[in-house]
VOLUMVO-677568 format. One line per field, with one value per residue (C-alpha): x, y, z; residue in one letter; residue number from 1. Coordinates in Angstrom, 2 decimals. Each point is the difference from the previous one (the first is absolute). Last residue first. Layout:
residues N
east	c(X:...)
north	c(Y:...)
up	c(Z:...)
resn	c(a:...)
resi	c(NUM:...)
end
This chain:
residues 528
east	c(-0.64:-3.30:-0.79:-3.22:-3.60:1.07:-0.30:-2.48:-0.46:-2.79:-0.19:-3.33:-0.15:-2.45:-2.58:1.65:2.46:-0.77:2.08:0.77:3.36:1.92:2.50:2.03:1.03:3.11:0.72:2.78:-2.49:-2.33:2.90:1.07:-3.56:-0.60:3.33:-0.87:-3.49:1.35:2.94:-1.65:1.73:-2.98:-2.57:-3.09:-1.00:2.42:1.07:3.80:0.44:-2.63:-2.62:0.11:2.88:3.10:2.70:0.65:-2.25:-3.24:-2.28:1.80:-2.25:-3.10:0.87:-1.43:-3.22:-0.61:-0.02:-2.93:-0.94:-1.53:-2.83:2.13:0.66:2.70:-0.12:1.86:0.47:0.98:1.87:0.08:-3.47:-1.49:-0.99:-1.53:0.82:-1.83:0.96:-2.53:0.65:-2.75:0.28:-1.08:3.17:1.63:1.70:3.63:1.61:-2.40:0.59:3.79:-0.28:-1.91:2.50:3.05:-1.47:-0.74:3.55:1.51:-2.18:1.23:3.56:-0.29:-1.83:2.39:-1.92:-1.60:-3.75:-2.97:-3.57:-2.85:-2.52:1.14:-2.94:1.27:-1.83:1.34:-1.40:1.80:-2.54:1.81:-0.42:3.45:1.39:-1.85:2.06:3.25:-1.58:-0.88:3.59:0.90:-3.45:0.65:3.31:-1.46:-2.96:2.23:2.35:-2.82:-1.89:3.10:1.10:3.76:2.52:3.53:2.60:2.66:0.93:3.22:0.35:3.57:-0.83:1.70:-3.13:-2.27:2.33:0.13:-3.79:-0.33:2.58:-1.80:-3.36:1.45:1.45:-3.42:-1.63:2.64:-0.74:-3.70:0.74:2.15:-3.00:-2.26:2.57:0.71:-3.72:-0.61:2.73:-1.76:-3.40:1.47:0.69:-3.40:0.01:3.21:3.24:1.35:-1.75:0.31:3.59:0.95:-1.63:1.81:3.26:-0.48:-1.28:3.07:2.39:-1.62:0.22:3.69:0.61:-2.24:1.41:3.29:-1.79:-2.44:2.66:2.40:-2.65:-1.53:3.42:1.10:-3.22:0.50:3.62:-1.06:-2.74:2.44:2.45:-2.72:-1.18:3.52:0.31:-3.38:0.99:3.21:-1.93:-2.55:2.76:1.71:-3.28:-0.58:3.46:-0.65:-3.36:1.63:2.75:-2.56:-2.16:3.02:1.49:-3.10:0.07:3.76:-0.45:-2.76:2.17:3.07:-1.77:-1.38:3.42:1.53:-2.76:0.90:3.59:3.07:3.09:3.01:2.60:1.95:0.56:0.03:-3.78:-1.32:-2.97:-1.53:-3.12:-1.26:-1.43:-3.18:-1.54:-3.28:-2.61:-1.91:3.12:2.60:3.15:1.45:1.92:3.61:1.54:3.71:2.09:3.65:1.19:3.23:-1.66:2.06:-0.17:-3.77:-0.23:2.12:-1.91:-3.47:-2.30:1.38:2.26:-2.98:-2.36:-3.54:-2.43:-3.09:-3.39:0.02:-2.53:0.81:3.72:2.69:2.96:1.94:0.32:3.32:1.10:-0.62:2.14:2.82:-0.38:0.44:3.78:0.99:1.16:-3.32:-0.99:-0.47:-3.70:-1.26:-2.67:-1.35:2.16:-1.11:-1.38:-0.25:-2.19:-2.76:0.18:-2.61:-3.66:-0.93:-1.13:3.39:-0.12:2.71:3.50:-0.48:0.71:2.64:0.19:3.27:1.00:2.93:0.55:-3.72:-1.31:-3.50:-1.70:2.91:0.61:-3.71:-0.58:3.18:-0.96:-3.50:1.29:2.74:-2.59:-2.17:2.91:0.80:-3.71:-0.77:-3.71:0.20:-3.16:-1.17:3.27:-0.10:-3.58:0.88:2.96:-2.33:-2.20:3.02:1.30:-2.95:0.96:2.43:-2.53:-2.61:2.32:0.91:-3.70:-0.63:2.92:-1.29:-3.54:1.27:2.12:-2.97:-2.09:2.64:0.05:-3.78:-0.26:2.60:-1.74:-3.47:1.17:1.67:-3.05:-2.29:2.01:-0.36:2.97:2.09:2.23:-0.19:0.34:1.83:-0.20:2.00:3.53:1.81:3.37:-0.37:-3.50:1.34:2.71:-2.59:-2.18:2.94:1.03:-3.57:0.05:-1.78:-1.57:-1.34:1.37:-0.66:1.51:-1.12:2.50:-0.63:3.07:0.42:3.68:0.88:3.64:0.55:-3.59:0.86:2.67:-2.33:-2.87:2.26:1.44:-3.56:-0.92:2.78:3.24:1.61:-3.07:-3.36:-2.13:-1.56:-1.90:0.02:-2.41:1.98:-2.02:0.45:2.79:2.78:2.39:3.71:0.55:-3.33:0.98:3.31:-1.61:-2.72:2.48:1.95:-3.19:-0.93:-2.91:-0.77:-3.33:-1.07:-3.46:-1.74:-3.22:-3.44:-1.98:0.47:3.74:-0.04:-1.86:1.86:3.47:-0.74:-1.15:3.07:2.45:-1.69:0.23:3.69:0.99:3.20:-2.01:0.55:-2.69:0.95:-2.99:-0.37:-2.97:-2.38:-3.39:-3.01)
north	c(27.95:0.33:3.71:1.12:0.19:-2.07:1.43:-0.62:1.90:-1.05:1.27:-0.22:0.61:1.22:-1.31:0.30:-2.84:-1.74:0.49:-1.47:0.90:-0.80:2.07:-1.35:0.77:-0.19:3.73:-0.65:-2.11:2.99:2.27:-2.36:-0.40:3.75:0.66:-2.42:1.48:3.51:-0.76:-0.09:3.15:2.33:1.64:-1.60:0.01:-2.66:0.00:-0.09:-1.90:-2.59:-0.29:-2.70:1.69:-1.59:2.33:-2.31:-3.04:0.22:-0.32:-3.12:-2.73:2.01:0.36:-3.32:0.56:3.32:3.05:2.30:3.19:1.74:-0.94:0.44:-1.78:0.78:-2.33:0.48:-3.04:-0.12:-2.51:-3.32:-1.14:2.79:3.57:2.08:2.96:1.04:2.34:0.30:1.46:0.91:1.31:3.40:0.31:-3.34:-2.13:-0.84:3.04:0.18:-3.69:0.48:3.04:-2.13:-2.91:2.29:2.01:-3.18:-1.30:3.44:0.46:-3.29:1.02:3.34:-1.31:-2.91:-2.53:-0.60:-0.21:1.74:-0.90:2.27:-1.32:-2.33:0.77:3.32:0.36:2.75:1.12:1.63:0.91:1.13:3.35:-0.38:3.12:-1.15:-3.23:2.00:2.32:-3.12:-1.18:1.70:-0.90:-3.70:0.10:1.91:-2.41:-3.11:1.43:1.21:-3.32:-2.07:1.90:-0.30:-1.44:0.45:-2.04:1.56:-2.56:0.61:-0.65:-1.07:-3.38:0.92:-0.76:1.87:3.02:0.15:-0.18:2.89:2.01:-0.58:0.94:3.14:0.95:-0.39:2.13:2.70:0.04:0.40:2.87:1.66:-0.33:1.80:2.66:0.90:0.07:2.26:2.38:0.20:0.56:2.87:2.04:1.71:0.69:2.03:-1.68:0.06:-2.82:-2.55:1.14:-1.03:-3.42:-0.47:0.97:-2.72:-2.62:0.47:-0.08:-3.22:-1.46:0.92:-1.84:-3.03:-0.80:-1.45:-2.32:-1.34:-0.45:-1.78:-2.38:-0.70:-0.53:-2.31:-1.99:-0.29:-1.11:-2.57:-1.32:-0.22:-1.92:-2.30:-0.60:-0.90:-2.39:-1.54:-0.39:-1.70:-2.35:-0.68:-0.82:-2.21:-1.78:-0.51:-1.54:-2.22:-1.09:-0.87:-1.88:-1.95:-0.87:-1.00:-2.00:-2.14:-0.86:-0.46:-2.56:-1.82:-0.22:-0.90:-2.94:-1.19:0.16:-1.89:-2.62:-0.40:-0.68:2.26:-2.18:-0.84:-2.48:2.76:1.76:3.79:0.30:3.47:2.17:3.03:1.83:2.48:3.50:2.05:-1.46:1.65:2.41:-2.68:-1.44:-2.51:-1.30:-2.25:-3.15:-0.62:-3.47:-0.70:-3.14:-0.99:3.43:1.94:3.23:0.23:-3.75:0.05:2.78:-1.95:-3.28:1.53:-2.47:-3.52:0.80:1.13:2.99:-0.33:2.80:1.25:1.70:0.47:2.13:3.25:-0.46:-1.99:-0.79:2.96:-1.69:-1.65:3.29:1.69:-2.64:0.77:3.73:-0.58:0.04:-2.00:1.32:-0.36:-3.28:-2.16:0.82:3.22:2.62:3.09:-0.12:2.39:-1.21:1.71:-1.75:-2.22:-1.95:1.31:-1.05:3.37:0.70:0.42:1.64:2.73:-0.27:-3.75:-2.00:-2.71:-2.61:-1.91:-3.56:-2.26:-3.65:-0.76:-2.26:0.23:1.02:2.11:1.85:0.78:1.19:2.08:1.67:0.89:1.42:1.98:1.52:0.99:1.77:1.86:0.93:1.25:-0.55:-3.41:-1.42:-1.53:-1.91:-1.51:-1.18:-1.42:-1.85:-1.75:-1.20:-0.80:-2.48:-2.28:-0.18:-2.91:-1.94:0.66:-1.26:-3.10:-0.78:0.56:-2.27:-2.70:0.33:-0.29:-2.99:-1.72:0.70:-1.63:-3.12:-0.21:0.35:-2.74:-2.38:0.70:-0.44:-3.31:-1.30:1.12:-2.09:-3.13:-1.42:-3.23:0.94:2.06:3.75:1.99:3.82:3.08:-1.46:2.33:-1.74:-1.02:-1.27:-2.20:-1.36:-0.90:-1.74:-1.98:-1.08:-1.14:-2.14:0.44:-2.07:0.71:3.50:3.38:3.18:3.65:2.87:3.76:1.97:3.19:-0.66:-0.29:-1.01:-1.71:-1.16:-2.21:-1.88:-0.74:-1.07:-2.27:-1.57:-0.67:-1.50:-2.58:0.30:-2.92:-2.19:1.47:-0.48:3.33:0.88:3.71:2.88:3.25:3.23:3.64:-0.56:2.34:-1.36:-0.89:-1.21:-1.85:-1.67:-1.25:-1.20:-1.85:-1.64:-1.36:-1.28:-2.06:-0.39:3.62:1.71:3.61:1.36:3.39:-0.42:0.52:-2.89:-2.13:0.53:-1.43:-3.20:-0.67:0.68:-2.18:-2.88:0.27:0.11:-2.95:-2.01:0.92:-1.36:1.65:2.93:3.79:2.59:3.72:2.31:3.57:1.91:1.60:-1.02:0.97)
up	c(30.83:-1.83:-0.21:1.70:-1.22:-2.99:-3.54:-2.82:-3.28:-2.33:-3.60:-1.85:-3.74:-2.63:-2.45:-3.41:0.64:3.25:3.10:3.40:1.53:3.15:2.01:2.91:3.54:2.21:-0.25:-2.54:-1.93:-0.29:-1.00:-2.80:-1.30:0.03:-1.72:-2.81:-0.22:-0.43:-2.31:-3.42:-1.21:0.11:-2.22:-1.52:-3.69:-1.21:-3.65:0.05:3.29:-0.93:2.72:2.65:1.75:1.51:1.29:2.96:0.21:2.02:-3.07:-1.19:1.43:-0.95:-3.69:-1.25:1.94:-1.74:2.29:0.62:-1.88:3.01:2.34:3.11:3.30:2.58:3.00:3.28:2.22:3.66:2.14:1.84:-1.10:-2.15:0.91:-2.76:-2.20:-3.15:-2.85:-2.83:-3.46:-2.47:-3.52:-1.34:-2.08:-0.71:2.67:-0.73:1.63:2.95:0.81:-0.21:2.27:2.53:-0.09:0.13:2.86:1.98:-0.34:0.74:3.06:1.44:-0.84:1.74:3.07:0.65:2.10:3.39:-0.33:1.55:-0.87:1.03:-2.51:-2.83:-2.27:-1.25:-3.31:-2.30:-3.35:-2.94:-2.69:-3.14:-1.74:-1.58:1.75:3.12:0.15:0.22:2.58:2.07:0.26:3.30:1.30:-0.61:1.86:2.95:0.32:-0.11:2.64:2.25:-0.17:0.73:3.10:0.27:2.45:-1.27:-1.83:-2.18:-2.62:-1.94:-3.72:-0.76:-1.52:-3.27:-2.00:2.41:0.11:-3.81:-0.18:2.46:-1.94:-3.29:1.48:1.58:-3.39:-1.60:2.73:-0.52:-3.74:0.69:2.39:-2.65:-2.32:2.45:0.88:-3.63:-0.84:3.00:-1.21:-3.34:1.62:2.06:-3.14:-0.31:3.74:-0.17:1.13:3.55:1.87:-2.80:-0.55:3.53:-0.46:-3.32:1.76:2.58:-2.45:-2.23:2.96:1.27:-3.51:-0.23:3.31:-0.63:-3.42:1.25:2.44:-2.57:-2.66:2.37:1.29:-3.40:-1.58:2.80:-0.31:-3.76:0.44:2.58:-2.28:-2.88:2.18:1.29:-3.57:-1.10:2.96:-0.85:-3.65:1.12:2.27:-2.73:-2.51:2.59:0.74:-3.73:-0.31:3.02:-1.44:-3.33:1.82:2.07:-3.00:-2.10:2.88:0.36:-3.70:0.20:2.77:-1.90:-3.12:2.05:1.64:-3.34:-1.63:2.90:-0.29:-3.66:0.98:-0.11:-0.36:2.14:-1.30:-1.76:3.38:-0.47:0.26:-0.85:0.89:-1.77:1.25:-2.59:-0.28:0.13:-3.15:-0.99:1.35:1.87:1.59:-1.11:1.65:-2.72:0.85:-1.04:0.46:-0.38:-0.55:0.43:1.15:-0.45:-1.11:-3.19:-0.53:0.44:-2.60:-2.47:0.50:-0.42:-1.80:0.54:2.91:2.04:0.25:1.35:-0.93:1.81:-0.40:-3.77:-1.89:1.76:-0.54:1.71:-2.24:1.44:3.39:-0.78:-1.56:3.35:1.67:-2.43:0.73:3.76:-0.12:3.04:3.37:1.84:-1.65:3.14:0.30:-1.56:0.53:-1.76:-3.11:-2.74:-3.30:-3.36:-0.83:-1.24:-3.30:-2.38:0.24:1.47:3.56:1.66:3.44:0.16:1.46:-0.19:3.13:0.38:2.72:0.07:0.87:0.78:0.95:0.15:2.77:-1.54:3.29:1.26:-3.26:-0.44:3.58:-0.01:-3.29:1.17:3.30:-1.80:-2.36:2.95:1.67:-3.24:-0.48:3.54:0.70:1.68:1.61:-3.29:-0.39:3.50:-0.43:-3.42:1.51:2.45:-2.84:-2.14:2.58:-0.92:-3.68:0.41:2.06:-2.69:-2.72:2.00:0.47:-3.71:-0.87:2.33:-1.35:-3.56:0.97:1.63:-3.11:-2.21:2.19:0.14:-3.79:-0.57:2.41:-1.44:-3.59:0.88:1.89:-2.84:-2.44:2.20:1.84:0.00:1.66:3.19:-0.41:2.68:0.39:1.14:0.27:2.40:-0.03:3.62:-0.70:-2.79:2.30:2.62:-2.61:-1.35:3.49:0.71:-3.10:-3.34:-2.73:-3.47:0.02:-1.57:1.49:-0.19:0.24:-0.33:-1.15:2.06:0.80:-3.72:-0.51:3.37:-0.35:-2.99:1.96:2.95:-2.26:-2.08:3.16:1.21:-3.38:-0.09:-1.96:-1.79:-0.45:1.02:3.14:0.98:-3.16:-0.70:-0.62:0.21:0.02:-1.07:-2.51:-1.16:-2.60:-0.19:3.57:0.05:-3.29:1.41:3.22:-1.93:-2.36:2.99:1.61:-3.02:-2.46:-0.87:-0.64:-0.73:0.74:-0.42:1.99:-1.49:1.48:-3.12:0.34:3.54:-0.87:-3.28:1.52:3.02:-2.24:-2.25:2.88:1.69:-3.23:-0.49:3.47:1.30:1.36:0.11:-0.82:-0.22:0.30:-1.32:1.38:-2.54:1.40:-2.13)
resn	c(l:r:p:a:l:p:v:t:f:r:f:t:s:g:r:g:l:e:s:e:l:s:i:r:g:g:l:l:e:a:m:g:k:a:i:s:l:g:l:g:m:g:e:h:e:r:t:l:s:d:e:v:q:y:f:r:e:f:i:r:d:q:e:g:e:a:i:g:i:g:n:d:q:v:e:v:e:i:g:g:p:v:e:r:s:r:v:a:i:q:g:g:e:p:t:f:k:i:a:n:s:v:l:n:a:l:v:m:g:f:k:e:r:d:t:t:l:r:v:n:g:a:g:l:e:l:s:l:t:q:h:k:t:d:a:l:p:r:l:d:e:v:t:d:r:v:l:s:a:l:d:i:g:e:l:r:i:l:s:t:g:r:e:l:a:d:l:n:l:m:e:d:m:l:a:r:l:r:g:a:n:r:l:i:i:s:a:y:q:k:l:e:a:p:v:m:g:e:l:i:g:a:y:g:m:l:i:a:l:p:t:r:l:e:h:a:a:i:s:i:f:e:s:k:m:y:d:l:q:k:l:d:e:y:a:q:r:l:e:e:f:l:m:a:n:e:i:a:v:s:a:q:g:c:l:v:s:l:f:e:v:d:s:e:s:f:r:s:s:p:d:d:h:a:l:v:l:a:g:l:t:g:q:k:a:k:i:a:v:a:i:i:t:a:a:g:i:e:r:l:l:d:a:a:n:g:q:d:l:v:v:h:a:e:g:d:c:i:g:s:a:a:r:a:w:a:s:i:d:q:n:a:v:d:f:s:a:y:t:q:y:p:g:p:n:e:s:s:s:q:p:e:e:c:l:l:l:v:a:r:s:a:k:l:e:s:a:a:a:s:l:v:q:q:a:l:r:p:v:d:t:t:s:m:f:v:r:n:l:e:f:l:p:m:l:a:r:l:r:a:s:e:q:r:l:k:e:k:e:l:a:r:s:v:a:a:i:l:d:q:p:m:f:p:k:i:i:f:e:e:i:g:l:r:l:a:e:i:a:t:d:m:t:s:y:g:t:m:t:v:c:v:l:h:p:n:v:t:r:a:a:e:a:v:d:l:g:d:m:g:p:m:k:i:d:t:l:l:l:d:f:k:e:a:s:a:l:q:v:a:e:f:g:s:s:v:t:k:v:n:f:g:d:s:t:l:i:r:e:c:v:h:l:v:d:p:e:d:d:v:v:l:i:r:e:k:a:m)
resi	c(528:527:526:525:524:523:522:521:520:519:518:517:516:515:514:513:512:511:510:509:508:507:506:505:504:503:502:501:500:499:498:497:496:495:494:493:492:491:490:489:488:487:486:485:484:483:482:481:480:479:478:477:476:475:474:473:472:471:470:469:468:467:466:465:464:463:462:461:460:459:458:457:456:455:454:453:452:451:450:449:448:447:446:445:444:443:442:441:440:439:438:437:436:435:434:433:432:431:430:429:428:427:426:425:424:423:422:421:420:419:418:417:416:415:414:413:412:411:410:409:408:407:406:405:404:403:402:401:400:399:398:397:396:395:394:393:392:391:390:389:388:387:386:385:384:383:382:381:380:379:378:377:376:375:374:373:372:371:370:369:368:367:366:365:364:363:362:361:360:359:358:357:356:355:354:353:352:351:350:349:348:347:346:345:344:343:342:341:340:339:338:337:336:335:334:333:332:331:330:329:328:327:326:325:324:323:322:321:320:319:318:317:316:315:314:313:312:311:310:309:308:307:306:305:304:303:302:301:300:299:298:297:296:295:294:293:292:291:290:289:288:287:286:285:284:283:282:281:280:279:278:277:276:275:274:273:272:271:270:269:268:267:266:265:264:263:262:261:260:259:258:257:256:255:254:253:252:251:250:249:248:247:246:245:244:243:242:241:240:239:238:237:236:235:234:233:232:231:230:229:228:227:226:225:224:223:222:221:220:219:218:217:216:215:214:213:212:211:210:209:208:207:206:205:204:203:202:201:200:199:198:197:196:195:194:193:192:191:190:189:188:187:186:185:184:183:182:181:180:179:178:177:176:175:174:173:172:171:170:169:168:167:166:165:164:163:162:161:160:159:158:157:156:155:154:153:152:151:150:149:148:147:146:145:144:143:142:141:140:139:138:137:136:135:134:133:132:131:130:129:128:127:126:125:124:123:122:121:120:119:118:117:116:115:114:113:112:111:110:109:108:107:106:105:104:103:102:101:100:99:98:97:96:95:94:93:92:91:90:89:88:87:86:85:84:83:82:81:80:79:78:77:76:75:74:73:72:71:70:69:68:67:66:65:64:63:62:61:60:59:58:57:56:55:54:53:52:51:50:49:48:47:46:45:44:43:42:41:40:39:38:37:36:35:34:33:32:31:30:29:28:27:26:25:24:23:22:21:20:19:18:17:16:15:14:13:12:11:10:9:8:7:6:5:4:3:2:1)
end
């Protein structure tokens, strides 16, 4: 049912009565007066949505009534009734923005139709004005979302609000912590201000203290906050909450110093949409800052770890070399029954040296200090030599290590040491994770633009969810406290880094419980 309030003005009592009956029966809230002067007085004292007035009345005609009433209520819809009209009257009515004419006598449905059309026109006009007012927000949203610095973003939001509403002064306040309770948010800190730089900000914070999770905005005027307005020196203030998922982030507070200026409903709507956009942008900027700081902390930790690895590996090499030297001398001097102990020392010292070499190789890759020494090499010889070097390791586990050299007499220009290191890491990794009696096959072949070496095993395999991480530093599929296989989890990471350094790549196919296939490709010559 319609709830609009309609003021009817006519000097004929019968017309007033008929209009009141027709409009009331259709659900409108109707008041009637019989003179233009009464109509202007009532329109000044009460808010009406539509004025229905006769044009020809003694004392003050309907067009004068409409003009006077609209000085008080600019959005008042006006419909005129007349039994006769002239061209001058019609032109004057158009100038005043009269929405509809009704010619006397009229049928009830004619009156209802005219009033409904006039109200609908005003709704469409207001909606059009609202959309035009909101259009700048689309461009502002793009600007907000591209800003990751919170103070700069706050100033952009504040400037947009103050400019659009022509506010005398404004501040944007953010809570030190997002407020999720129903209590008043705070304490606030100032992130941006407009023409309040030298003023105590605490009064502005108190103006925003009425905003809580259940209330999106507050409007302060002489009727509800005279003392606070006097302290700030403003005629009226509006505070709008900036809310995010986790609660209230802060508030946008604007003031008019001119007593004739007021914040309208459209202003409230504009600020609500603006603060909604601002909340998302501010939240994103805060998250970005947290991520940036976390990234910087991680970089520092990573640097410290790399420095530790580099220093530790270098400092251990000298005492380890001395240890291996004297252990080798002892192995040749002690009786046969004691040689096994010297051999154990040498074997484990060799393992420690291999671990230090891995750490140094990784450190060089990360620092970008690895040098490539190019030379022409025979692919078959290099692959065969690498496999034969590792065959004793496979024999200790009774594994079958086969070699298929399908590439023929291929020569390539690359770094022999690094190529051998990549292949050795892949083969030793296959031996390590293939159970006793398992099978490992190494195959080489020529592919367009380069060569490919494949290492296939029927070992434990790698789960699909782990395959993206298998080349990360120190990453191992097994838990560090319960794993059965030795190593620091650097071999595959080094292999990948060395392969890329040579202009190649490593790929993986694996199925849990059925084994893995690693493919290593490099160009026949470096790409310059």
